[in-house]
C-alpha positions in Angstrom: 53.0 117.0 117.0 56.0 115.5 116.9 56.5 112.1 118.6 59.6 111.7 120.8 61.2 108.7 122.6 60.3 108.5 126.2 63.7 108.8 127.4 65.2 110.7 124.4 68.0 112.8 126.2 69.3 109.7 127.9 69.1 107.8 124.9 71.1 110.4 122.9 73.7 110.6 125.6 73.9 106.7 125.3 74.6 107.1 121.5 77.1 109.7 121.9 79.3 108.1 124.5 79.2 104.5 122.8 80.2 106.0 119.6 82.7 108.3 121.4 84.5 105.5 122.9 85.1 103.8 119.5 87.3 107.0 118.1 88.7 107.5 121.8 90.2 104.3 122.0 91.5 103.9 118.5 93.2 107.5 118.7 94.5 107.0 122.1 96.2 104.0 121.6 97.7 104.7 118.5 98.7 108.3 119.6 100.3 106.9 122.8 102.0 103.7 120.8 105.6 104.9 121.5 105.2 105.4 125.3 103.1 102.1 125.8 105.5 100.0 124.0 108.3 101.5 126.2 106.2 100.5 129.4 105.6 96.9 128.5 108.9 96.3 126.6 107.1 95.7 123.2 108.6 96.1 119.9 107.0 98.0 117.1 106.2 94.5 115.5 104.8 93.2 118.8 102.5 96.3 119.2 101.1 96.1 115.3 100.4 92.4 116.2 98.3 93.5 119.1 96.4 95.8 116.6 95.9 92.9 114.5 94.5 90.8 117.1 92.2 93.6 118.3 90.8 93.9 114.9 90.4 90.2 114.6 88.4 89.7 117.7 86.6 92.9 116.7 85.4 91.8 113.3 84.2 88.5 114.9 82.3 90.2 117.8 80.7 92.8 115.2 79.6 89.8 113.2 77.8 88.1 115.7 76.2 91.5 117.2 72.6 90.7 116.0 72.9 87.3 117.0 73.5 88.3 120.6 70.9 91.3 120.8 68.2 88.4 119.7 69.1 86.7 123.0 70.1 89.3 125.4 68.1 92.1 124.3 69.6 95.8 123.6 70.1 96.5 127.4 71.8 93.1 128.4 73.8 93.3 125.3 75.4 96.6 125.9 75.7 95.9 129.7 77.6 92.5 129.1 79.7 94.4 126.5 80.8 97.2 128.8 81.6 94.6 131.6 84.1 92.7 129.1 85.4 95.9 127.8 86.2 97.3 131.2 87.7 93.8 132.0 89.8 94.1 129.0 91.0 97.7 129.9 91.9 96.8 133.3 94.1 94.2 131.9 95.9 96.4 129.6 96.0 99.2 132.2 98.0 97.0 134.4 100.4 94.9 131.8 103.8 94.5 132.8 104.6 92.8 129.6 103.5 92.5 125.9 101.6 89.2 126.5 99.5 90.4 129.0 98.6 93.7 127.1 97.9 91.2 124.0 95.3 89.5 126.2 94.0 92.7 127.3 93.5 94.3 123.8 91.7 90.9 122.8 89.2 91.2 125.5 88.7 95.1 124.9 88.0 93.9 121.3 85.6 91.4 122.3 83.4 93.8 124.4 84.0 97.3 122.8 84.0 96.4 119.0 80.3 96.8 118.5 79.9 100.1 120.2 79.7 102.2 117.2 77.6 99.7 115.6 75.2 99.8 118.6 75.2 103.6 118.6 74.0 103.8 114.9 71.4 101.3 115.4 70.0 102.8 118.5 69.0 105.7 116.7 66.3 103.4 115.1 64.7 103.2 118.6 63.6 107.0 118.1 60.3 107.3 116.3 60.8 107.9 112.6 61.0 111.7 111.5 62.7 114.8 112.1 63.9 113.4 115.7 66.1 110.8 114.1 68.4 113.4 112.7 69.0 114.9 116.1 70.1 111.1 116.7 72.4 111.4 113.7 73.9 114.7 115.1 74.9 113.1 118.2 76.3 110.2 116.6 78.5 112.3 114.2 79.3 114.9 117.0 80.6 112.1 119.1 83.0 110.8 116.2 84.3 114.2 115.8 84.8 115.1 119.4 86.2 111.7 120.3 89.0 112.2 117.3 89.7 115.5 118.8 89.9 114.6 122.4 91.8 111.3 121.9 95.6 112.9 121.0 95.0 115.6 123.8 94.0 113.2 126.6 96.9 110.4 125.4 99.0 113.3 125.6 98.4 114.5 129.0 98.6 110.7 129.9 102.0 110.2 128.7 103.1 113.8 129.6 102.5 113.2 133.3 104.2 109.7 133.3 100.7 107.9 133.5 100.0 105.6 130.2 97.5 103.7 132.3 95.3 106.8 132.5 94.4 106.1 128.9 92.7 102.9 130.1 91.2 104.2 132.9 89.6 107.1 131.0 88.2 104.3 128.4 87.0 102.2 131.4 85.2 105.1 132.8 83.6 106.2 129.6 82.4 102.5 129.0 80.8 102.4 132.8 79.0 105.6 132.0 77.5 104.2 128.7 76.3 101.1 130.6 74.9 103.3 133.2 72.8 105.2 130.6 72.1 102.1 128.8 70.2 100.6 131.9 67.8 103.9 132.1 66.8 104.1 128.3 67.3 100.8 126.5 64.6 97.9 125.9 65.4 94.4 127.4 63.0 92.5 125.2 64.4 89.7 123.4 63.5 87.8 120.0 61.2 85.1 120.0 63.0 81.4 119.8 61.2 80.7 116.2 62.8 84.3 114.8 66.3 83.9 116.2 69.0 83.5 113.2 71.0 80.4 113.5 74.8 80.3 115.3 76.7 78.9 112.0 79.7 77.9 114.0 81.5 76.5 110.9 81.1 79.9 109.1 81.8 81.8 112.0 85.2 80.2 112.7 86.0 80.6 108.8 85.7 84.2 109.2 87.7 84.4 112.5 90.2 82.5 110.8 90.2 84.0 107.5 90.6 87.4 109.2 93.5 86.5 111.4 95.4 84.9 108.4 94.8 87.6 106.2 95.8 90.5 108.8 98.7 88.4 110.1 100.1 88.2 106.8 99.6 92.0 106.3 101.1 92.5 109.5 104.3 90.2 108.8 104.8 91.9 105.5 105.4 94.9 107.4 108.8 93.5 108.7 109.6 90.7 106.4 108.0 90.9 103.2 110.8 90.3 100.7 112.5 87.8 102.8 109.2 85.6 103.1 107.1 86.7 100.2 105.8 83.5 99.1 104.8 82.1 102.7 103.0 85.4 103.3 101.1 85.3 99.9 99.8 81.8 100.7 99.1 82.6 104.2 97.0 85.8 102.6 95.3 83.8 100.1 94.2 81.1 102.5 92.7 83.9 104.8 91.0 85.3 101.5 89.5 81.8 100.8 87.9 81.3 104.3 86.6 84.7 104.2 85.1 83.9 100.6 83.5 80.7 102.2 81.8 82.5 105.0 80.5 85.3 102.5 79.2 82.3 100.1 77.8 80.5 103.1 75.9 83.4 104.5 74.7 84.7 100.9 72.9 81.3 100.3 71.5 80.2 103.7 68.0 80.7 104.4 68.6 81.8 108.3 71.8 83.9 108.2 73.3 85.8 110.9 74.2 88.4 108.2 71.9 88.6 105.2 74.3 89.4 102.5 72.2 88.5 99.7 69.9 91.8 100.6 73.0 94.1 100.6 74.2 93.5 97.0 73.3 96.9 96.0 75.4 99.4 94.2 74.7 102.3 96.5 75.6 100.3 99.6 78.4 98.7 98.1 80.2 101.8 96.9 79.6 103.1 100.3 81.3 100.5 101.8 84.4 101.0 99.6 84.4 104.5 100.6 84.1 103.6 104.3 87.1 101.3 104.2 89.2 103.7 102.3 88.4 106.2 105.0 89.3 103.8 107.8 92.6 103.2 106.0 93.5 106.8 106.0 92.3 107.1 109.6 94.7 104.1 110.6 97.7 105.4 108.7 97.2 109.0 109.9 96.7 108.3 113.4 100.0 106.3 113.1 101.9 108.6 111.1 101.0 112.1 112.6 102.7 111.4 115.9 105.8 110.0 114.2 106.1 113.3 112.2 105.4 115.7 115.3 107.2 113.9 117.8 109.9 111.5 116.4 110.8 113.5 113.5 110.2 117.2 114.6 111.2 116.6 118.2 108.3 118.3 120.2 107.0 117.1 123.4 104.1 114.8 123.8 101.8 117.5 125.6 102.1 120.2 123.0 101.7 117.6 120.1 98.6 116.4 121.7 97.2 120.1 122.0 98.0 121.0 118.7 96.4 117.6 116.9 93.3 117.8 119.2 92.8 121.6 118.5 93.1 120.9 114.8 90.6 118.2 114.8 88.1 120.2 116.4 87.5 121.5 113.0 85.6 118.1 112.1 82.9 119.3 114.5 82.6 122.7 113.0 82.5 121.0 109.6 79.7 118.8 110.6 77.4 121.6 112.0 77.9 123.5 108.8 77.1 120.5 106.8 73.8 119.9 108.8 72.6 123.2 108.0 73.2 122.9 104.1 72.0 119.4 103.8 68.3 120.0 104.1 68.5 122.7 101.1 71.1 121.1 99.2 71.5 117.6 99.6 73.3 116.5 96.7 76.5 114.7 98.1 79.0 115.1 95.3 80.1 118.4 96.6 80.9 117.3 100.1 83.0 114.2 98.7 84.9 116.6 96.4 85.7 118.9 99.2 86.5 116.3 101.5 89.1 114.6 99.4 90.4 118.1 98.5 90.8 118.8 102.1 92.8 115.5 102.7 95.1 116.5 99.7 95.5 120.1 101.3 96.3 118.3 104.7 98.9 116.3 102.7 100.5 119.4 100.9 100.9 121.3 104.0 102.5 118.4 105.8 104.9 117.2 102.9 106.6 120.5 102.8 107.7 120.8 106.5 111.2 121.2 107.4 113.0 120.9 110.7 112.1 124.3 111.9 108.5 124.1 111.2 106.0 125.5 113.9 103.3 123.3 115.2 100.7 126.0 115.7 101.5 127.6 112.4 102.3 124.9 109.9 101.0 121.7 111.4 97.6 122.6 113.0 96.1 123.9 109.8 96.9 120.6 108.1 95.3 118.5 111.0 92.1 120.8 110.5 91.9 119.8 106.9 92.3 116.4 107.7 89.5 116.7 110.3 87.2 118.4 107.8 88.0 115.2 105.2 86.6 112.7 108.1 83.5 114.4 108.4 82.6 115.5 104.8 83.5 112.1 103.2 82.3 109.8 106.5 79.3 111.6 107.4 78.0 112.0 103.8 78.5 108.3 103.2 76.6 107.3 106.3 73.8 109.0 104.9 74.0 108.0 101.2 75.0 104.4 101.5 72.1 103.2 103.5 69.6 105.3 101.9 68.6 102.1 100.0 68.4 100.0 103.0 66.1 102.2 105.2 63.0 100.2 104.3 64.5 96.9 105.4 65.3 96.9 109.0 67.1 93.7 109.3 69.4 94.6 106.2 70.0 97.9 107.7 71.2 96.5 110.8 73.5 93.7 109.1 74.7 96.3 106.7 76.1 98.5 109.7 77.4 95.4 111.1 79.3 94.7 107.9 80.5 98.3 107.6 82.1 98.2 111.1 83.6 94.8 110.2 85.4 96.5 107.4 86.2 99.4 109.6 88.1 97.5 111.8 90.0 95.7 109.0 90.7 99.0 107.2 92.3 100.6 110.8 94.6 97.6 111.0 95.5 97.6 107.4 96.4 101.3 107.7 98.6 101.1 110.6 100.2 98.1 109.0 100.6 99.9 105.7 101.9 103.2 107.3 104.5 101.1 109.4 105.6 99.3 106.1 105.8 102.5 104.4 107.7 104.3 107.1 110.2 101.5 107.5 111.0 101.5 103.7 111.8 105.0 103.3 113.4 105.6 106.5 115.7 102.9 105.6 116.2 104.3 102.2 116.8 107.9 103.3 118.9 106.6 106.1 121.4 104.8 103.7 121.6 107.8 101.7 122.3 109.9 104.7 125.0 107.8 106.1 126.9 107.9 102.9 128.2 111.2 104.2 128.4 110.4 107.7 132.1 109.7 108.1 135.3 111.1 108.7 136.9 112.8 105.7 133.4 114.4 104.6 133.9 118.4 105.2 130.5 118.7 106.6 130.3 115.9 108.9 134.0 116.8 110.3 133.0 120.4 110.9 129.8 119.7 112.6 131.6 117.0 114.8 134.4 119.6 115.8 131.8 122.2 116.7 129.8 120.1 118.8 133.0 118.5 120.7 133.8 122.1 121.5 130.4 122.9 122.8 130.5 119.6 125.1 134.1 120.1 126.3 133.2 122.0 129.3 130.7 119.6 130.3 131.9 116.5 129.5 135.6 116.6 129.1 137.4 114.1 127.4 134.1 112.3 126.5 133.0 115.4 124.6 133.7 113.9 121.2 131.8 110.6 121.8 128.7 112.8 123.2 129.0 114.9 120.0 129.0 112.0 117.7 126.0 110.6 119.6 124.1 113.9 119.3 125.0 113.5 115.5 123.5 109.9 115.2 120.3 111.2 116.9 120.0 114.0 114.4 120.8 111.6 111.6 117.8 109.2 112.7 115.6 112.1 113.3 116.3 113.6 109.9 115.7 110.0 108.1 112.3 109.8 109.9 111.4 113.5 108.9 111.9 112.6 105.1 110.2 109.4 105.3 107.2 111.2 107.0 107.3 113.8 104.4 107.3 111.1 101.7 104.3 109.5 103.1 102.3 112.7 103.2 103.4 113.5 99.6 101.9 110.0 98.7 98.7 111.2 100.6 98.4 114.1 98.3 98.4 112.1 95.0 95.9 109.5 96.7 93.3 112.4 97.8 93.5 114.1 94.3 92.5 110.6 92.6 90.0 110.1 95.1 88.6 113.5 94.4 88.7 112.9 90.6 86.9 109.5 91.2 84.1 111.0 93.4 83.6 113.9 90.5 83.1 111.3 87.9 81.1 108.9 89.8 77.2 108.3 89.3 76.2 106.0 92.1 76.3 108.5 95.0 74.1 111.1 93.8 
C-alpha cells in the first residue's frame, strides 16, 4: 500500500502556487517593464537598479531560509514570508515614483525570494517513494504554467491601463499560498541546541558582496567605457566579500550553509547549468518584448497572447518527459535537445523582418524557447541533486544555494541584455543616420511621400509630421536590427551549449 501525506492534495497545491509565484513575478515585471517605467517616471537605468536591489535582497533572504525555518517552523516561515511579500506588492502597486517602487521591490524580495526554494523542499515532506514524483510534477508544472501565464497576464493589465493589476495578482497568489500553508504545513521548530548559528559578519559580507558585484554589472550597462577602472574595482571588492563568505561557511563547524558537503562534481556542474539557464531566462524575458513590441510595433495584448501561447509548449514537453524518464532516464538526450531547441528559437527570431507575423513566425520560436526551459532545467533539477538525496541538510542547503545563484543569474541576464541592446542599437543607429539627411535620394523621396500623405490632415505642419514619422521608423529599425543581433548570438551560444552537453561526462 502506498503511503501518502495526510493532506497531500493541499500540500501539492501549496507547492504549485509557491513555485508559480516566482515565475509569475519575474515574467510579469520583466514583460511590463516599459509601461511600469512610464507610470512611475523611471529611466531604464533606474528600473535595472530595482532588479539588482531585488536580487541582492532575495539572495540574502534565501541564504537565511534554513536558519529561519529552524526558529519559525515551516508554517510560520511561509506565513511570515507571505505577509512581507504582500506588503511589498502593495507598496509597488501604489507607487507614484521610482523610490517608492524601489522600496517595494526590496520588500517583495525579502518576502518572496524563498518561495521557489520552499516549494522544492516541501516535496520532502511527502513520504519517500513514487508519491514524491507527483510533487515534482506539481513543481515543474508550476514553472511551465507560471512562465506561460506571466506575459499574458501582464499584457492584459497593461492593455487595460491597469499596470497595478500585476501586483494585485501577485499579492492574491501569495495570500492563497499562505492560506493553503496553514492547512498542511507543520509548525514544529528545531530544538535550541541543534540550530545553526546566525553568523552576522558572514551574512553581511554576502549581502555587501552581492550588492557591489551586481551594482558594478548594472552600472557597466550604461557607463562601462567611461568608468571601467572604478567598476572593475567595485566588482573585485564584491567578489572578495563573497569569497570571504564562502570560506567562512566552508570551514565553520556550525554554518547555516553546509558548503563543504556540496563540493561534489555532479552538484557543481548542475549549479553551473542552472545559472546559465537563469541568465538566458532573464535576458529573454527582457528581449522578447523589445523585439515584438518596440521593434515590430505590435500591441501589448497580442504580444502577451502570442508569448503566453508559445510558452505553453513547456508544459507539453514536461509531460512527454515524465512519460519517457522512467524507461529512458539518461539525461544527455534531454540536454542536447534542450540546447538545440534554444538554437532553433534564436535562428527563427534572428531572421525576422518588419513584416513578420507574430503567430506564424514568433510563436513557434517562443515554443522552442519554452521547450529549452523544461528540457534543461527540469533535467538538471533531477540530476544535480541525485548525489545529495541521502543528506537531508545538504539537499536543503543545495537548493538554497542554487536559488541564490538563480537570482544572481536573472539580474545578470537582464543587465547583460540591456548592455548588448544599448551597444548594438547605437551601432545600427549610427549607420542608419548616415543616410538620414537631405540630399539622400531615398530619404528625400520618403519625406516627400509622407508630407503629401499628411498634407490633408496637417496642412503646413505636414513636413514636420512626416519627419517625426521617419525618426520613429529609424528608431524602430535600429531596435529591430539590435534585437536580431541578440538572437543571432543566442544561436551560437546554444550550439556551444549543445556541444558541451554532448561531450560532458558528469551528468549521465
